[in-house]
N, C-alpha and C positions, 0 to 999 in steps of 0.2 A: 305526548312528551310531557313529563312532569315539570311544573314551573317551580323554580327554587330561587329564593333570594339569599344572597351571601353578602355579608358585611365583614370587612377585614380591617385590621390595623396592626402596625408594628411599632415598636418603641426600642430605644437604646439609651442606656445610662452611660454617656460618653459615646463617641462615634469614631473609632471602634470602642467597644466595651461590652458589658453584659447586655443582652437584648432579649426581648420577648415579643410574642405575637399573639393575637387573639382573633377569633372569628365567630360569627353567629350565622348559623344556617337556618333558614325558615322554609318549610314546605307546608302550606295551608296552616293548620292550627299547631303543627309540630315545630318545635324549635330546639336547636342543639347548640351549645357553646363548647368551643375547643380552644386550647391555648398551649403554648410551649415556649421554650427559650434556649439560648446558647450562651455560654460563658464569655466568649470573645467573638463579636460579630459587628455588623453595621446595621444602621436603620434600614437601608435599602434591602438587605438580605432578610430582615425580619418582615418587611412589607411583602416581599415575594413569598416567604415561608408561610405567611398567613393564607395567602391565596392558594398556594400549592396544597397545603394541608386541608383546607376546606374542600377543594375539588376532589382530593383523595377519598373523602367521606362518601362520595356519590357512587353508587354501584350500578348505575345505568345512565344512558344519555339523558340529559335534562336541558330545558330551556331556562337559562340562568340570567338573573340580573345581578351583576357583581358590583357592589358599592365599596369604594375605597377612597381614602383621602390622599393616596399616593399618586402624584402626577407621574412619577417614575414608572409605576406599573400601568396606570391608565393610558398615558400617552404612548408608551411602547406598544401596547396592544392596539389602541384605536388609530394611531397615526401611522401604523404599518412599520414602525421601527423594528419590531420583533421579526417580521417576515424578511425585512431587508438584512438584518444581522444574520439570520439563519442562511439566507441565500449567499451571503458573503463569507460563509464559513466562520461565523462568530467574530468577524473583524468589523469594527465600527467605521473607521475612516483611516485611510493610509495603512499604518501598521498598528493601530490601537485596538487591542482585543476588547471585546465586550466584557465589562465587569459582570461578575455573577453568572457567567454563561452556564455553569453547572445547574443553577436554579432555573434559568430561562429555558434550558433544554427540557427540564422536567415539565415546566409550565406549558410549553408548546405541545407536548404529548397529551397532557391533560385537557387543554383547551380543544384539541382536535376531536374529542369525544362528545363535546357539548355544543349547543348554540349559546353563545355568551354575549350579553349586552352590558357594556361598561357604563357605569355611572360614577362620576367623580363627585365627592362630597367634601365640603370644607371641613378640615379637622379642627377640633377644639372650638366648635361653633354651636354646640348644643344639639347636634343631630343625635338622637337617643341611641341608635344602634352603633354609631361610630364611637360615642362616648363609652358604651359598654365594651366594645372591642379594645379601646384604649385601656380601660380598667383591667381587662383580662391580660393584656400585654404587660402592663406595669406589675400586676400581681405575679406573673411568670418570672419577671426579673427578680422580684423580691424572694421568690422561692430559690432562685439560683444563689442568692447572697446569704442564705442561711448556713 
């Protein structure tokens, strides 16, 4: 199984507001950067979009180290919240629906194809790949505002 490193970040100018996401995928000596954005969104949606779009780039099952500064994404996967939400038909507690369930459903399917190891990194703390992903996300927002 190929070993791939994925770094992701999302950003929003206002929350909600224009948002962008960026990702860096690394396989051995090969590296690819991707980014995108939406006119009206939230930071959490952009964090999820970064991970989803990065995973969509992979055309075969991989052993992935996924690095994100989003506790929302990392904790949902690592702490089992995602599996619980799915088993509860996308209801968090009592009658509160899971926010962004459309994206979480996509993520569940993509994660099922790979072996994924989650690594949380502190945002805006000088982590080179996280800083690059942030720059990609911010640039994507600027493209929307043209």
